[in-house]
N, C-alpha and C positions, 0 to 999 in steps of 0.2 A: 250508876255512874259515879266515878270517883271525883272528889273536889280537889282543885289545885291547891298546892301548899302555898300559903301567903308569903312565906319567906322566899320561896323560889320565884314567885311573881315579882316581888320587890327587887330582888337581885337582877332578874332578867330585865326589868324596866330600867334599873340603874345602868346596866351595861349598855343597853340600846341608846340611852340618852348620852352616855359618855362617848360612845362611838360616833354618834351623830354630831356631837359638839366638836370632837376631834377632827372629823372629816370637814365639817363646816369651817373650822379655823384654818385648816390647810388651804382651802380654796379662797377664803376671804383675804388672807394675807398675801395672796398672789395678785390681787387687784389693786390698781393705783389708788393711793390714798388710805389704804387699810393696813399696809405693812409698814415696816420701818423705813423703807426707801422705795422709790419708783425706778423702774428700769428705763433708761434713755437709749435711743438709737440714733446714729448719725445719718444725716441726709446731706449728700454732696460734701462729705468730709467734715461736717460740723454738727454739734449738738445744739439745739436751740430750745431754751426754756422760757416760757412766757413770764415776763416780769411781774405782772399784776398779781397772780396767785401767790408769789413768794415775797410780796412787799409787806407782809403782815408782821415782820420783826421776829418771826419764828424760823428756826433752822429747818430747811427742807433737805432731806437726804436723798441721794440718787445713786444708782448703780449703772455702770457702763461695762458691758461684757465684750471683750475682744480676745481672740486666740484662746478661749477657754478660761480666761482670767477675769475675775470680777473686780473692777476698780470703783471704789466708793468716793463720793465727794458730797459737799453740802454747799448750799447757797443760803445766805441770811442777809437781810437788809438791816443795817445798823441804825442807831439813833442819829447818826450823821447824815442819813438820807441816801447813803451809797450802798450798793450791793457788795457783799464780800463773799468770795468763792475760794474754797480750799479743798484739798484732798482730805478725806476722813482718816488721816494718818499723820504722824509727825516724823521728823527726821531722827528722833531718838527712840520712841516707843513703838514704832511701826511693826516690829516683829511680833508684838503681842496681839495685833489685829483687833484692837478694842475700839479705836476711834474716839469720837467726842460726843457729848450731849450738851444741851443748852440749859442754862440756869440763869434766867433774867437776861442781862446784857453780856453774859460771858459764855464761852464755850469751854467745857471742862474735859480734860483728858481722862478717859475711863481707866487708864492704867496708873497714872501717877497723881491724879487729882489737881494738876496745875490748871489755873484759870487764865483765860485769854479774853480780853475785851473784844467784842465783835467788831468794833470800829477800827481795830488795828489788824485784823486778820487780812492777810494778803498784801499788807503794806510794809511789813517788817523784813521781807525778803527771805523769810524762813530761818531755819537753823534752830537748834535746841529742841524744845518740846512744842514749838509753835505748830499750829495746823499748817501743813506743807502747802505752799502757795500753788495755786492753779490759775494760770493766765486765762483771761476771758475778755470779752468786749461786750458793751451794751449797744445793741443795734435797734434803736427805736424802742419798741415794746418787748424786745427779747434780750435775753442774756445768751450770748453765743460763745461756745467753747469748741475749739478745734479738736477733732478726734485724735490728732497726733499729740496734742497737749495731754489729753487724757491717757493715751497709751504710754506716754513717757512716765506717768505716775505708776505704771505697773510694778516698778521695783518695790513699792511699798506694800503690795498685796500679793 
C-alpha cells in the first residue's frame, strides 16, 4: 500500500478549509446583524425599525429593495438624544456609491472624507456632501419611514 504524499494532504486540507470558510462567510453575511446592513421590508406602506436596538449611538445600516433597486440608509442616535436618519448617499458623491462610515460622533463620506456631526444629520436640509436627508417619524418605540420616502431616494442608487 502506498503512503499519501504529505504535501498533497496539506494542500487538500488547506483548500477544503478555504472553501468552507468562503461558503460560511457568504451565508453568515446574509443574516441580520452579521453583514454591513439589514434588509427591511415595508408593511402597509411603511418600514418600522425598533428604536431600542439602534439607541446605542452606533450607525445602523439598512437596505430597502424596490423595483430591483437597492436603496441604502442609516439610523444613528446622536449625543443630543435624537435619532438621525439619512440615505447612505450624498447629493454630490452619490455616483461613487460608497456611502458613509461612523467614526466617533461623526459620519464620514467614504469618497471625499468629509466629516458630518451625527447631531446635524437630517437637520441641514441636505445639499453638498451631507448625508441626504430621509424623512421619518418616531412612533413610540419605533422609527417609521414611509416606503414612498425610501423609493424617492432611488435616484442616489
